[in-house]
C-alpha positions as CSV (number, residue, x, y, z in Angstrom):
1,M,87.3,109.5,49.2
2,K,84.7,107.0,50.5
3,R,87.2,104.2,50.2
4,T,89.8,106.0,52.2
5,H,87.3,106.8,55.0
6,R,86.1,103.2,55.2
7,S,89.7,102.0,55.2
8,T,90.6,104.4,58.0
9,T,87.5,103.4,60.0
10,A,88.3,99.7,59.5
11,L,92.0,100.3,60.6
12,L,90.9,102.2,63.7
13,F,88.4,99.5,64.7
14,A,91.0,96.8,64.1
15,G,93.5,98.8,66.2
16,L,90.9,98.9,69.1
17,L,90.4,95.2,68.9
18,I,94.1,94.5,69.0
19,A,94.7,96.9,71.8
20,S,91.9,95.4,73.9
21,P,93.2,92.9,76.4
22,L,92.3,89.3,76.0
23,H,91.9,89.1,79.7
24,A,90.8,91.9,82.0
25,W,92.8,92.2,85.2
26,E,95.8,90.1,85.9
27,V,97.5,90.0,89.3
28,G,100.7,87.9,89.4
29,E,99.8,84.6,87.7
30,F,96.1,85.0,88.4
31,R,93.8,86.5,85.8
32,Q,90.2,87.1,85.4
33,G,88.4,84.2,83.7
34,M,90.6,81.3,85.0
35,N,88.7,78.3,86.0
36,R,88.9,77.0,89.6
37,S,91.2,74.1,88.8
38,E,93.6,76.5,87.0
39,V,93.7,78.7,90.1
40,E,94.2,75.6,92.4
41,Q,97.0,74.4,90.2
42,T,98.7,77.8,90.2
43,L,98.4,78.1,93.9
44,R,100.4,74.9,94.4
45,T,103.6,76.8,93.4
46,W,102.9,79.6,95.9
47,N,103.4,77.4,99.0
48,F,100.7,78.9,101.2
49,D,100.3,77.4,104.6
50,R,96.6,76.7,104.1
51,I,94.2,76.7,101.2
52,M,90.5,76.2,101.9
53,T,87.2,76.4,100.1
54,S,84.5,78.7,101.3
55,G,81.2,77.5,99.9
56,S,81.0,76.7,96.2
57,D,82.2,80.1,95.0
58,A,85.3,81.0,96.9
59,L,88.9,79.8,97.6
60,F,90.9,81.3,100.5
61,A,94.7,80.9,100.6
62,Y,96.7,82.2,103.6
63,D,99.8,81.9,105.7
64,L,99.6,81.1,109.4
65,P,100.5,83.9,111.8
66,S,103.9,82.4,112.5
67,N,104.8,82.7,108.8
68,P,106.5,86.1,108.1
69,A,105.1,86.2,104.5
70,G,101.7,86.8,106.0
71,R,99.9,86.4,102.6
72,R,96.1,86.2,102.4
73,F,94.3,85.8,99.0
74,L,90.6,85.4,98.4
75,F,89.5,84.1,95.0
76,T,85.8,84.4,94.1
77,F,84.3,82.4,91.2
78,C,81.1,82.7,89.2
79,N,80.1,79.7,87.1
80,N,83.6,78.2,87.8
81,R,85.4,81.3,86.4
82,L,87.5,83.7,88.5
83,V,85.6,87.0,88.7
84,A,87.2,88.6,91.8
85,F,90.5,88.6,93.6
86,D,91.2,90.1,97.0
87,Q,94.7,90.5,98.5
88,E,95.1,91.6,102.1
89,V,98.0,94.0,102.7
90,E,99.5,95.4,105.9
91,P,96.6,96.9,107.7
92,A,96.9,100.6,108.6
93,F,94.5,103.5,107.7
94,R,97.5,105.5,106.3
95,H,98.1,102.6,103.8
96,F,94.4,102.9,102.8
97,V,94.8,106.6,102.2
98,V,97.9,106.1,100.1
99,V,96.3,103.4,97.9
100,A,93.1,105.4,97.5
101,S,95.1,108.5,96.7
102,N,97.1,106.7,94.0
103,Y,93.9,105.2,92.5
104,S,92.2,108.6,92.5
105,N,95.3,110.2,90.8
106,Q,95.3,107.4,88.2
107,Y,91.6,106.8,87.6
108,G,89.8,109.9,88.8
109,N,87.0,110.1,91.4
110,P,85.8,106.7,92.8
111,L,82.9,105.1,91.0
112,K,81.5,103.8,94.3
113,V,82.1,104.5,98.0
114,I,80.7,102.2,100.7
115,P,80.8,103.5,104.3
116,Y,79.3,100.8,106.6
117,S,78.9,100.3,110.3
118,S,77.5,97.4,112.1
119,V,77.6,95.6,115.4
120,I,79.3,92.2,115.7
121,A,79.7,89.9,118.7
122,T,82.9,91.6,119.8
123,G,81.7,95.2,119.3
124,E,81.5,97.6,116.4
125,K,82.7,96.9,112.8
126,N,83.4,99.9,110.5
127,L,84.1,99.5,106.8
128,L,85.2,102.0,104.2
129,A,85.5,100.7,100.6
130,M,86.2,102.7,97.4
131,F,86.0,101.4,93.9
132,W,87.3,102.7,90.6
133,R,86.6,101.6,87.0
134,K,89.4,100.7,84.6
135,G,87.9,99.6,81.3
136,T,85.7,96.6,82.2
137,D,87.5,96.1,85.5
138,Y,86.7,97.4,89.0
139,L,89.7,98.2,91.3
140,G,89.0,98.7,94.9
141,V,90.5,99.2,98.4
142,K,88.7,98.2,101.6
143,Y,89.5,99.1,105.1
144,V,87.8,97.4,108.0
145,L,88.2,98.5,111.7
146,Y,87.2,95.9,114.3
147,P,87.3,96.4,118.1
148,T,90.7,94.8,118.4
149,S,92.1,94.7,114.9
150,E,92.0,96.1,111.4
151,Q,92.0,94.7,107.9
152,L,93.1,96.3,104.6
153,S,92.6,94.6,101.2
154,M,92.9,95.5,97.6
155,T,90.3,94.0,95.2
156,W,90.0,93.4,91.5
157,Q,86.6,92.5,90.1
158,V,84.6,92.1,86.9
159,S,80.9,92.2,86.2
160,N,79.4,88.8,86.3
161,N,75.9,87.2,86.5
162,C,76.3,85.9,90.1
163,W,76.5,89.2,92.0
164,E,76.6,92.9,91.2
165,A,80.1,94.3,90.9
166,P,81.7,96.1,92.5
167,R,81.0,94.9,96.0
């Protein structure tokens, strides 16, 4: 009887290990843990209008306003490893509600909600961000309302030793 119990426990543990993903989140060809040069190499095939570094820990890839694709990706690194990916989508509060509702239906109540207001040079900036946990990943949606524009982005993050996730 002991042998069967040990075998069953070992099989269940092995099944969990096999079922665990080798990488956490993966969006398109970008996956958590890629090093910066892998991300830069992959970005070459995406034909963005501009790719620029932002400090030592971020890479911003975007299309110019004249480009109908209108893509905007932000990659954040910790110790040269990709730990966060933000993708801007068509900004509208109703889109924020749809994404947040879908995440809530799929993952339950948000783990963290960040309501934030501040004053910037052109007026008031309001932010509403919500984050859910999926295994070791954090999924989020952020909506920012500026005086003359708005921004909506979806984010994927993992815990790291450079900053506290989710943020």
